[in-house]
VOPAGU-2260 file (C-alpha; in pm, 1 decimal, decimal comma):
REM VOPAGU-2260
SITE   aa  ch    i         X         Y         Z
SITE  MET   A    0    5303,3    -637,4   19137,6
SITE  LYS   A    1    5547,4    -372,0   19038,9
SITE  ARG   A    2    5668,6     -85,1   19277,4
SITE  LYS   A    3    5481,5     222,9   19276,3
SITE  PRO   A    4    5697,4     541,8   19184,3
SITE  SER   A    5    5660,4     863,5   19347,0
SITE  SER   A    6    5404,7    1010,4   19113,2
SITE  SER   A    7    5129,3     822,7   18931,8
SITE  ARG   A    8    4881,0     836,3   18647,4
SITE  ALA   A    9    4638,5     605,3   18500,8
SITE  THR   A   10    4405,3     580,1   18180,4
SITE  CYS   A   11    4108,8     368,8   18097,2
SITE  ASN   A   12    4027,5     298,0   17729,3
SITE  GLY   A   13    3734,2      80,9   17635,4
SITE  GLY   A   14    3503,7      17,6   17352,7
SITE  LEU   A   15    3203,8    -204,9   17237,1
SITE  THR   A   16    3294,0    -485,4   16984,6
SITE  GLY   A   17    2953,0    -627,9   16876,9
SITE  ARG   A   18    2816,2    -723,9   17245,1
SITE  GLN   A   19    3173,3    -731,2   17391,2
SITE  LEU   A   20    3316,1    -456,0   17621,4
SITE  ASN   A   21    3683,3    -430,5   17609,5
SITE  LEU   A   22    3854,7    -243,5   17857,1
SITE  SER   A   23    4231,9    -152,2   17891,9
SITE  PHE   A   24    4409,1       2,0   18184,8
SITE  THR   A   25    4732,4     173,9   18160,7
SITE  GLY   A   26    4943,5     320,6   18445,2
SITE  TYR   A   27    4894,6     311,1   18813,0
SITE  LEU   A   28    4552,6     177,2   18986,2
SITE  ASP   A   29    4563,0     341,3   19339,3
SITE  ALA   A   30    4371,6     578,4   19537,7
SITE  SER   A   31    4497,7     881,9   19368,8
SITE  THR   A   32    4388,3     774,1   19027,2
SITE  LEU   A   33    4057,8     601,1   19132,0
SITE  PRO   A   34    3825,6     910,1   19139,3
SITE  TYR   A   35    3888,8     967,3   18754,6
SITE  LEU   A   36    3919,6     580,0   18674,7
SITE  TRP   A   37    3602,6     489,5   18854,1
SITE  GLY   A   38    3374,4     777,5   18640,7
SITE  GLU   A   39    3508,7     623,4   18317,6
SITE  VAL   A   40    3442,0     257,8   18403,6
SITE  ARG   A   41    3096,4     343,6   18525,6
SITE  ARG   A   42    3043,9     520,1   18179,3
SITE  HIS   A   43    3139,1     213,6   17969,1
SITE  LEU   A   44    2971,3     -25,6   18179,4
SITE  SER   A   45    2633,9     187,2   18120,4
SITE  HIS   A   46    2634,4      84,6   17751,0
SITE  LYS   A   47    2328,3    -119,7   17662,8
SITE  GLY   A   48    2346,7    -488,5   17554,6
SITE  ILE   A   49    2665,6    -590,0   17699,4
SITE  GLU   A   50    2706,9    -971,4   17712,5
SITE  SER   A   51    3081,2   -1013,6   17783,9
SITE  ILE   A   52    3350,4    -793,9   17943,9
SITE  VAL   A   53    3722,7    -831,5   17879,9
SITE  VAL   A   54    3967,3    -642,8   18097,0
SITE  ASP   A   55    4335,8    -609,4   17947,6
SITE  GLY   A   56    4581,6    -579,5   18231,9
SITE  SER   A   57    4913,2    -598,9   18048,7
SITE  ARG   A   58    4976,8    -245,0   18088,5
SITE  ILE   A   59    4896,6    -199,8   18464,9
SITE  ASP   A   60    5218,6     -82,9   18610,3
SITE  TYR   A   61    5094,8     -93,3   18990,6
SITE  CYS   A   62    4765,1    -201,4   19156,3
SITE  ASP   A   63    4713,3    -149,0   19530,0
SITE  GLY   A   64    4385,7    -232,8   19742,6
SITE  ALA   A   65    4201,4      66,3   19591,3
SITE  GLY   A   66    4272,4     -47,3   19242,9
SITE  THR   A   67    4165,6    -407,4   19326,9
SITE  GLY   A   68    3828,7    -259,2   19444,6
SITE  LEU   A   69    3772,0    -119,3   19097,5
SITE  LEU   A   70    3849,6    -457,3   18952,8
SITE  VAL   A   71    3605,6    -618,4   19195,8
SITE  TYR   A   72    3339,9    -369,7   19089,1
SITE  ILE   A   73    3379,8    -439,2   18723,6
SITE  ARG   A   74    3351,8    -822,4   18823,2
SITE  GLN   A   75    3034,1    -769,3   19029,8
SITE  THR   A   76    2864,7    -533,4   18758,6
SITE  ALA   A   77    2927,8    -814,7   18508,5
SITE  ARG   A   78    2749,7   -1054,6   18743,2
SITE  ARG   A   79    2471,6    -797,9   18803,9
SITE  LEU   A   80    2418,1    -776,9   18391,8
SITE  ASN   A   81    2453,2   -1149,1   18358,0
SITE  ALA   A   82    2766,9   -1094,7   18145,5
SITE  ALA   A   83    3079,5   -1307,2   18116,9
SITE  VAL   A   84    3397,1   -1111,1   18234,9
SITE  GLU   A   85    3769,4   -1210,5   18187,6
SITE  PHE   A   86    4066,2   -1074,7   18297,7
SITE  GLN   A   87    4354,4   -1094,4   18083,7
SITE  GLU   A   88    4752,5   -1061,6   18160,3
SITE  LEU   A   89    4727,0    -938,8   18518,0
SITE  ASP   A   90    5057,7    -998,6   18701,2
SITE  SER   A   91    5050,3   -1228,3   18973,1
SITE  GLY   A   92    5040,8    -949,1   19263,6
SITE  THR   A   93    4729,5    -808,8   19104,1
SITE  ALA   A   94    4591,3   -1138,0   19029,4
SITE  GLY   A   95    4660,5   -1224,3   19391,0
SITE  LEU   A   96    4472,2    -935,5   19518,9
SITE  LEU   A   97    4176,5   -1001,5   19315,7
SITE  ALA   A   98    4156,7   -1374,0   19431,4
SITE  GLN   A   99    4142,4   -1230,6   19790,8
SITE  TYR   A  100    3768,6   -1134,2   19711,4
SITE  PRO   A  101    3606,4   -1425,0   19558,2
SITE  ALA   A  102    3279,1   -1365,9   19354,0
SITE  ASP   A  103    3070,5   -1608,1   19523,7
SITE  LYS   A  104    3132,1   -1467,9   19883,9
SITE  LEU   A  105    3025,0   -1123,8   19780,3
SITE  ASP   A  106    2675,5   -1011,1   19814,5
SITE  VAL   A  107    2525,2    -901,2   19464,6
SITE  ARG   A  108    2190,3    -712,6   19499,1
SITE  SER   A  109    1993,7    -699,3   19207,8
SITE  GLU   A  110    1895,1    -334,1   19105,5
SITE  LYS   A  111    1576,6    -414,2   18958,3
SITE  LYS   A  112    1293,7    -284,7   19127,1
SITE  GLY   A  113     927,7    -426,4   19153,2
SITE  GLN   A  114    1040,2    -792,0   19170,7
SITE  PRO   A  115     807,4   -1029,6   19395,7
SITE  THR   A  116     929,1   -1121,9   19724,1
SITE  ASN   A  117     962,9   -1487,5   19802,6
SITE  LEU   A  118     711,5   -1527,8   20100,2
SITE  VAL   A  119     828,9   -1864,2   20202,8
SITE  TRP   A  120    1193,3   -1770,8   20196,4
SITE  GLU   A  121    1085,4   -1464,1   20402,1
SITE  VAL   A  122     914,6   -1657,5   20674,3
SITE  GLY   A  123    1187,7   -1919,2   20711,3
SITE  LYS   A  124    1444,5   -1648,3   20734,1
SITE  VAL   A  125    1251,0   -1495,2   21017,1
SITE  PHE   A  126    1186,2   -1831,4   21169,0
SITE  CYS   A  127    1562,2   -1934,4   21143,1
SITE  GLU   A  128    1661,4   -1604,6   21294,3
SITE  THR   A  129    1410,6   -1632,9   21586,6
SITE  LEU   A  130    1562,2   -2002,4   21662,6
SITE  ASN   A  131    1896,0   -1886,0   21652,2
SITE  GLY   A  132    1802,6   -1576,8   21890,6
SITE  LEU   A  133    1644,2   -1821,1   22127,4
SITE  LYS   A  134    1949,3   -2061,9   22112,7
SITE  GLU   A  135    2173,1   -1762,8   22213,6
SITE  HIS   A  136    1938,1   -1650,7   22486,0
SITE  ILE   A  137    1900,2   -1990,5   22644,3
SITE  ALA   A  138    2291,4   -2034,2   22645,8
SITE  PHE   A  139    2364,5   -1681,0   22785,5
SITE  LEU   A  140    2111,4   -1768,0   23073,0
SITE  GLY   A  141    2264,7   -2108,2   23124,0
SITE  GLU   A  142    2600,3   -1938,6   23145,4
SITE  LEU   A  143    2473,2   -1664,6   23374,3
SITE  ALA   A  144    2301,6   -1918,6   23614,9
SITE  VAL   A  145    2619,4   -2105,0   23639,0
SITE  GLY   A  146    2810,4   -1785,8   23711,4
SITE  LEU   A  147    2575,7   -1671,8   23957,2
SITE  ILE   A  148    2572,8   -1983,8   24122,3
SITE  ARG   A  149    2958,0   -1984,1   24147,8
SITE  ALA   A  150    2945,2   -1635,6   24292,9
SITE  MET   A  151    2700,9   -1711,2   24558,3
SITE  LEU   A  152    2900,7   -2057,8   24673,8
SITE  HIS   A  153    3253,6   -1848,4   24642,6
SITE  PRO   A  154    3205,4   -1501,2   24711,1
SITE  GLY   A  155    3579,9   -1427,0   24663,7
SITE  SER   A  156    3546,2   -1531,5   24269,0
SITE  LEU   A  157    3317,4   -1213,7   24237,2
SITE  ARG   A  158    3524,4    -923,9   24111,7
SITE  MET   A  159    3443,4    -684,7   24402,4
SITE  LYS   A  160    3605,7    -358,3   24253,2
SITE  ASP   A  161    3375,7    -415,1   23927,8
SITE  PHE   A  162    3085,9    -498,6   24151,9
SITE  LEU   A  163    3106,9    -200,1   24376,8
SITE  LEU   A  164    3181,7      44,4   24091,3
SITE  VAL   A  165    2843,4     -79,8   23898,1
SITE  ALA   A  166    2675,3     -56,9   24231,1
SITE  GLU   A  167    2761,0     317,1   24270,1
SITE  ASN   A  168    2669,4     395,1   23911,2
SITE  SER   A  169    2350,3     195,7   23911,0
SITE  GLY   A  170    2243,3     267,0   24272,3
SITE  ALA   A  171    2382,9     563,0   24433,4
SITE  LYS   A  172    2403,3     796,7   24130,9
SITE  ALA   A  173    2037,6     701,4   24057,1
SITE  LEU   A  174    1890,2     845,2   24395,0
SITE  PRO   A  175    1815,0    1194,6   24276,3
SITE  ILE   A  176    1596,3    1093,9   23998,6
SITE  ILE   A  177    1442,3     807,3   24175,7
SITE  ALA   A  178    1343,1    1028,4   24471,9
SITE  MET   A  179    1211,3    1285,3   24216,8
SITE  LEU   A  180    1005,0    1072,4   24016,3
SITE  GLY   A  181     868,4     866,9   24336,2
SITE  PHE   A  182     757,6    1200,4   24497,2
SITE  LEU   A  183     600,1    1317,3   24187,1
SITE  VAL   A  184     392,9     970,9   24142,4
SITE  GLY   A  185     283,9     981,9   24485,4
SITE  LEU   A  186     158,4    1346,7   24451,5
SITE  ILE   A  187      -6,7    1272,1   24126,7
SITE  LEU   A  188    -181,1     961,7   24273,7
SITE  ALA   A  189    -283,7    1165,3   24582,3
SITE  PHE   A  190    -455,2    1448,3   24357,5
SITE  GLN   A  191    -596,9    1176,5   24111,1
SITE  GLY   A  192    -760,4    1005,4   24418,0
SITE  ALA   A  193    -867,8    1335,0   24571,9
SITE  VAL   A  194   -1101,5    1405,4   24265,8
SITE  LEU   A  195   -1262,8    1057,5   24304,9
SITE  MET   A  196   -1301,4    1060,9   24677,5
SITE  LYS   A  197   -1404,0    1402,2   24703,8
SITE  GLN   A  198   -1761,4    1298,8   24559,8
SITE  PHE   A  199   -1799,7    1071,1   24840,3
SITE  ALA   A  200   -1647,2    1284,6   25106,8
SITE  ALA   A  201   -1396,9    1013,8   25181,1
SITE  GLU   A  202   -1051,9    1187,3   25116,2
SITE  ILE   A  203    -923,1    1020,3   25407,6
SITE  TYR   A  204    -899,8     695,6   25199,4
SITE  ILE   A  205    -634,1     868,7   24958,7
SITE  ALA   A  206    -393,1     737,2   25209,7
SITE  ASP   A  207    -497,9     373,6   25148,2
SITE  PHE   A  208    -481,5     444,7   24779,7
SITE  VAL   A  209    -163,3     596,2   24767,6
SITE  GLY   A  210       3,8     367,8   24982,2
SITE  LYS   A  211    -136,1      57,6   24804,1
SITE  ALA   A  212     -60,2     161,5   24466,6
SITE  VAL   A  213     275,8     287,8   24535,1
SITE  VAL   A  214     420,6     -13,3   24741,1
SITE  ARG   A  215     260,5    -301,5   24552,9
SITE  GLU   A  216     278,2    -159,4   24206,3
SITE  LEU   A  217     414,7     153,6   24100,0
SITE  GLY   A  218     707,4     191,3   24324,8
SITE  PRO   A  219     873,3    -127,8   24155,9
SITE  LEU   A  220     754,9     -39,2   23800,2
SITE  ILE   A  221     891,6     314,8   23816,9
SITE  THR   A  222    1219,4     199,2   23949,3
SITE  ALA   A  223    1263,2     -85,9   23696,4
SITE  ILE   A  224    1204,3     147,3   23415,6
SITE  ILE   A  225    1455,4     411,5   23532,2
SITE  VAL   A  226    1693,3     118,0   23587,6
SITE  ALA   A  227    1630,5      12,2   23241,0
SITE  GLY   A  228    1680,3     356,7   23083,1
SITE  ARG   A  229    1991,5     427,0   23299,6
SITE  THR   A  230    2155,7     105,6   23368,2
SITE  GLY   A  231    2026,5    -128,0   23097,6
SITE  SER   A  232    2140,6      86,2   22825,9
SITE  ALA   A  233    2478,8     158,3   22989,3
SITE  PHE   A  234    2545,6    -202,1   23014,5
SITE  ALA   A  235    2464,7    -248,4   22652,3
SITE  ALA   A  236    2674,8      35,6   22536,1
SITE  GLU   A  237    2980,2     -48,6   22757,9
SITE  ILE   A  238    2985,7    -428,5   22645,0
SITE  GLY   A  239    2877,9    -315,3   22302,3
SITE  THR   A  240    3193,6     -94,4   22267,4
SITE  MET   A  241    3392,2    -372,6   22382,2
SITE  LYS   A  242    3290,9    -600,1   22136,5
SITE  VAL   A  243    3321,6    -362,0   21840,8
SITE  ASN   A  244    3683,3    -308,7   21977,8
SITE  GLU   A  245    3739,4    -682,1   21978,5
SITE  GLU   A  246    3801,3    -660,1   22345,0
SITE  ILE   A  247    3576,2    -933,8   22422,5
SITE  ASP   A  248    3778,4   -1159,7   22144,1
SITE  ALA   A  249    4092,0   -1062,7   22338,5
SITE  PHE   A  250    3937,8   -1213,7   22664,3
SITE  THR   A  251    3838,2   -1547,3   22468,9
SITE  THR   A  252    4170,9   -1577,0   22344,3
SITE  MET   A  253    4334,7   -1518,8   22687,1
SITE  GLY   A  254    4119,4   -1788,8   22818,3
SITE  LEU   A  255    3921,0   -1567,6   23029,6
SITE  ASP   A  256    3517,6   -1598,0   23046,9
SITE  PRO   A  257    3344,5   -1278,0   22937,1
SITE  VAL   A  258    3034,3   -1379,2   23138,1
SITE  ARG   A  259    3255,7   -1412,6   23461,6
SITE  PHE   A  260    3452,5   -1087,2   23429,3
SITE  LEU   A  261    3184,1    -864,9   23271,9
SITE  VAL   A  262    2854,6    -989,7   23285,9
SITE  ILE   A  263    2826,5   -1145,0   23648,4
SITE  PRO   A  264    2958,4    -827,0   23847,7
SITE  ARG   A  265    2695,5    -610,3   23655,8
SITE  VAL   A  266    2405,2    -841,0   23686,3
SITE  SER   A  267    2474,2    -883,4   24056,9
SITE  ALA   A  268    2508,3    -510,5   24131,3
SITE  ALA   A  269    2203,6    -381,2   23929,1
SITE  THR   A  270    2003,0    -687,3   24094,7
SITE  LEU   A  271    2068,8    -629,0   24444,6
SITE  MET   A  272    2051,9    -220,3   24394,2
SITE  THR   A  273    1696,1    -232,0   24226,3
SITE  PRO   A  274    1508,2    -305,6   24568,1
SITE  LEU   A  275    1687,4     -42,1   24738,0
SITE  LEU   A  276    1600,8     202,7   24489,6
SITE  ALA   A  277    1249,8      89,5   24506,1
SITE  VAL   A  278    1250,0     149,9   24895,1
SITE  LEU   A  279    1344,6     508,8   24828,9
SITE  THR   A  280    1065,2     539,2   24547,0
SITE  ASN   A  281     812,4     407,9   24806,3
SITE  LEU   A  282     931,7     665,7   25065,7
SITE  SER   A  283     938,6     949,5   24823,0
SITE  GLY   A  284     589,4     833,6   24708,9
SITE  MET   A  285     460,3     835,1   25065,5
SITE  VAL   A  286     602,2    1176,5   25112,9
SITE  GLY   A  287     415,3    1319,7   24793,9
SITE  GLY   A  288     100,2    1155,3   24911,0
SITE  ALA   A  289     131,0    1319,7   25265,6
SITE  LEU   A  290     191,2    1665,9   25128,9
SITE  VAL   A  291    -139,7    1650,8   24934,7
SITE  MET   A  292    -312,0    1526,3   25241,1
SITE  VAL   A  293    -186,3    1795,6   25447,1
SITE  GLY   A  294    -301,9    2051,4   25187,1
SITE  LEU   A  295    -632,4    1887,2   25221,8
SITE  GLY   A  296    -644,9    1972,4   25594,0
SITE  PHE   A  297    -561,2    1622,7   25747,3
SITE  PRO   A  298    -245,3    1590,9   26001,1
SITE  VAL   A  299      62,7    1410,1   25890,7
SITE  ILE   A  300     -10,7    1154,6   26188,9
SITE  THR   A  301    -350,1    1070,6   26048,7
SITE  TYR   A  302    -199,9    1001,4   25709,3
SITE  VAL   A  303      67,3     777,0   25866,7
SITE  ASN   A  304    -171,9     583,1   26066,4
SITE  ARG   A  305    -395,7     524,0   25753,4
SITE  VAL   A  306     -83,1     399,1   25542,5
SITE  LEU   A  307      30,8     158,6   25809,0
SITE  ALA   A  308    -306,3       4,2   25855,3
SITE  ALA   A  309    -365,5     -30,5   25465,9
SITE  VAL   A  310       0,2    -141,8   25375,6
SITE  THR   A  311      76,8    -485,7   25512,1
SITE  LEU   A  312     393,5    -665,6   25550,3
SITE  SER   A  313     311,8    -893,0   25229,2
SITE  ASP   A  314     242,8    -601,4   25009,1
SITE  TYR   A  315     578,7    -430,7   25073,2
SITE  LEU   A  316     786,4    -769,3   25041,2
SITE  GLY   A  317     588,9    -868,1   24742,6
SITE  GLY   A  318     689,3    -520,4   24589,7
SITE  LEU   A  319    1049,8    -560,5   24685,3
SITE  PHE   A  320    1036,1    -904,5   24529,3
SITE  LYS   A  321     901,8    -774,4   24194,9
SITE  ALA   A  322    1175,7    -521,3   24216,9
SITE  LEU   A  323    1447,9    -781,9   24253,0
SITE  VAL   A  324    1304,5    -992,4   23950,8
SITE  PHE   A  325    1289,0    -656,5   23730,8
SITE  GLY   A  326    1644,6    -567,5   23824,9
SITE  LEU   A  327    1750,3    -916,9   23714,8
SITE  LEU   A  328    1567,2    -877,6   23389,1
SITE  VAL   A  329    1694,0    -543,5   23313,4
SITE  SER   A  330    2062,9    -642,3   23365,5
SITE  CYS   A  331    2036,1    -951,7   23181,7
SITE  ALA   A  332    1888,0    -788,2   22871,6
SITE  GLY   A  333    2146,4    -489,4   22879,1
SITE  CYS   A  334    2428,9    -747,5   22906,8
SITE  LEU   A  335    2308,3    -994,7   22630,3
SITE  CYS   A  336    2251,0    -698,1   22377,7
SITE  GLY   A  337    2589,1    -586,7   22453,0
SITE  LEU   A  338    2734,3    -929,6   22371,6
SITE  ARG   A  339    2524,8    -946,9   22057,3
SITE  THR   A  340    2655,9    -613,2   21924,7
SITE  GLY   A  341    2727,6    -640,8   21558,0
SITE  GLU   A  342    2984,6    -420,1   21364,8
SITE  GLY   A  343    2969,6     -80,6   21247,2
SITE  ALA   A  344    2933,1     282,0   21382,1
SITE  SER   A  345    2588,0     252,7   21482,0
SITE  ALA   A  346    2592,7     -97,7   21628,2
SITE  VAL   A  347    2654,7      26,8   21982,7
SITE  GLY   A  348    2350,1     270,3   21962,6
SITE  SER   A  349    2126,3      21,2   21819,1
SITE  SER   A  350    2242,2    -242,4   22111,7
SITE  ALA   A  351    2148,5      34,3   22384,5
SITE  THR   A  352    1820,8      92,9   22221,7
SITE  ARG   A  353    1730,3    -262,8   22172,1
SITE  ALA   A  354    1831,0    -319,0   22557,6
SITE  VAL   A  355    1596,2     -59,5   22665,4
SITE  VAL   A  356    1308,8    -169,3   22445,9
SITE  SER   A  357    1352,9    -533,6   22544,0
SITE  SER   A  358    1379,4    -467,6   22903,6
SITE  ILE   A  359    1066,1    -249,1   22937,5
SITE  ILE   A  360     883,2    -527,0   22737,3
SITE  MET   A  361     999,8    -787,6   22960,7
SITE  ILE   A  362     912,8    -555,4   23274,0
SITE  VAL   A  363     561,2    -538,7   23160,1
SITE  ILE   A  364     501,2    -905,9   23095,4
SITE  ALA   A  365     656,2    -992,5   23429,1
SITE  ASP   A  366     445,4    -756,5   23616,7
SITE  GLY   A  367     140,5    -899,9   23443,6
SITE  ILE   A  368     243,6   -1282,1   23553,7
SITE  PHE   A  369     295,0   -1125,3   23912,3
SITE  ALA   A  370     -45,5    -959,5   23924,7
SITE  VAL   A  371    -200,9   -1278,8   23815,8
SITE  LEU   A  372       7,6   -1488,1   24086,8
SITE  PHE   A  373     -75,9   -1255,5   24363,0
SITE  TYR   A  374    -437,7   -1248,4   24294,1
SITE  PHE   A  375    -452,4   -1642,7   24311,4
SITE  LEU   A  376    -241,2   -1643,0   24599,6
SITE  GLY   A  377    -439,3   -1367,3   24776,5
SITE  ILE   A  378    -126,1   -1159,5   24829,9
């Protein structure tokens, strides 16, 4: 490949000989000449009935990566047209650049519309992708389980600085929104219960209704959804950005385990913070219910006594256990989606969205399983 001079220009000559298109380039194929050359090449390739293309490169003085892209485009267009292509008299440098992009490695998409879809191939593709995803999930859960057991047996191996930082972001900084939503949920439940109980002059049982609903179900559920929106998406975005910037590959190259250094502190902190946030949600919900009861003319002590009589220790511990499991599911989903981030500008956003959606789905499924188990266990 010849040296590029300070100024460059290029031309493209072409013509049809029967069903053979002859293209001849003269000058310098680089980023400065490509805007003109690309339009000329597209005009020549738009002729009807082309069966073969011959590219004469004997007069090419210089060709860089941009010029190589033009030659690759000619070759791929020829494949799409089912036409033979031949490059003649390319110098060794240009031929070497072109060889870096093998024709069989590039995706050639047909521009013909209305072609029938191979249903069997599509079903097989989805099935294989599902199996690969399941394999990755199982491998990730295995690595995570080993890492968590090691952290519990050897607490010194846990990166406490990262653990405390994640605990602050996912726990302490979430207190205001958790308290507000818990208060509003208790307030809404009390008002809805008042509409029904008023028909039977049984407004006193609003305290029982609010206490049971918040402690057993809505407290852990609302907390888990907030954690999924704040913490799960943050985990996916943080780890996804590291994946796009090849920082995780650097961890692996240096012999460091990404799961131990990135996932374990986040999963541990988020899992432990979720039940504590659920406690605040429960208390805020009780305050919201108490405000409605006071507005209906009941003293606060009456409300407190009814709640204490209705909510048992098993109800409270069961709700906290559900919150613990929800926190584990949310943090695992966020970290896994971050590790599976693809390439491109939108990959991180897609991972964050996928983390929130998958977290909410798993929360609802787990909540349904808990409902069935608690029913048969009499909890």
